[in-house]
N, C-alpha and C positions, 0 to 999 in steps of 0.2 A: 242435592247433598253429594259431597265429594266421596270418592270411594274410601279415602283414608277416615272420613267421618263415619262412613257406613260401617267400617271395620270396628269402630269403637262401640257399635250398638249390635252388630251381628254376632251371633253365637255359632261357633263350629259345630257342625253336625257330623258326627263320626259314623262310619259304616258299621253294621252290625259285626260283632266279633273283634272290633279294633280295641286296643289296650288304651283307653282315654287318659288314664293317669299317666302313662309313659309318653303319649304323643302330645299331651297338652303343652308342656313346657317346650318341646321341640318345635311345635307349630308356632307358639307365641313369639320365639326367637326370630322366626322368618317374617313376621308381620310388621308393617310400617310403625305402629306404636313402640315396638321394642327396638326399632332402628333397622329392621329388615325392609325388603323391597316388595314383598308379596302382599296381596289384598285378599280377604275372603270374598267369595262371590256372594251375592245378596241372599242366597238360600242358605249360606253357611256350609254347603256340601262340597266346596272346592276352593282352590286358591289360584291366583293368576297374577301374572305380570308380564311386562314387555321388556326385551333385551334389545339394545342398539349396539351395533358395531361399526367400525370405520368404513368397511366395504362389504359388498355382497359376498365375496369370497370368504371373508372372516365369519359372516353370519352362517353361511352354508357349512362351513367347518364346524361351527358350534352346534348347528342342528344335527350334522352327522354324528358328533360325539354324544349328543343327547340321544339320538336314535340307537346307538350302541348300547347305552345304559338301559334304554327301555327294553331292548331285547334280552339283556341280562336279567332284568327284573320282571319280565313278562308283563309289561304294563305300558300304555301309551297315553300320551296327552291329547287334548284338543288344542291344536295350534294353527297359527297362520303366519305367513311371511310375506313381507313386501320389501324388496330391495334389502336394506341393511337393518331392518327391525323384524323381530320374531316375537309373537305373542304366544304365550304358554299358559294353558289352564290344566291344572291336575285335579281330577276327580274320579271317583270310582263309580261305575254305573250299576254293578251288581256285586255285593249288596251296595246300595246307594249311600254316598256320603265320603268323607275323607277317610282314607286308609293310611296304614304305615307307609305303603309304597308311594302314595301321593306326597307325603312330607319328606320322606327320603329323597325322592327324585327332585322335589323343589330345592332342597339343599344341594344336591348334586349339580343342578342347573346353576346355582349361584357360584359354585366353585369353578365349573367349566367356563362360565361367562368371564370370570376374572382371568383364567388361563388364556382365553381367546381375546382379551383386551376389550371388554365391554366399555362403551362410552356412556358414562354416568351423566344423566341429566337430571335436574330437579323435577319433582312430581308435577309442578304446574306446566312446565315445558312439554311433558310427556302426555298430559291430559288429553287433548283432542285426538292425538295419534293413537293412544291406548284405546280410546273409545271406538275409533274406526276398526282397529284391528280386533277388538272384542266383538264388534258386530259381525265381522267377517267370519270369526271362529264360530259364533253362534249359528250363522246361517249354514255353515258347512257341517257342523256337528248335529244340527236339527234334521239334516237330510241324510245323515249316515245310518240312521236306523238304531234301534235299541239293542241289536244283536251283537254289538262289538265285544261285549264282556261276558257273553253267555257261552257255556261249552258247546262245541260244535261236534256233531255226531261224526264218526269215522265212516267213511265210504270205502267199502271193501270191493275192489275190482276182482272179479273171479277170472282165473286163467292168466292174468297179467304177469303174476310172479309165480305161477305154479309149475314147478319143474317135473311134475308127474304126468302132465298132459302132453 
């Protein structure tokens, strides 16, 4: 079954605390059936797509612009890059599912891709390449551990900034 066909049967699974009523229409506009270029992942807990640019330099510029938005939103994608193609998956690990940040950042990626001159290919041309990039992202994400989205405890170093000692 193609990813687009899977989208027709996959239901979005939103993260706890997400406003599903507000997010639903925004998400739907990003998905292939509505003319968007994003696909829901099989679990419904994320969305993904590939971006192709004319050169590696344009691809890297796009990734840099996306990373700046990630920093502003305090959220990160699962992504992979090979030469002039970048695969991006947005999902939230804690709480698990699609969040407002995922949907907003997917829309931002679309806008940035237009700004950086994305090369648009039809879905069939992209199919095999997207599958390989998805597998690469899956492999890397599975080795990253589950702590990427959990709060980190602050480590206090005594004496390092203590003016009284």
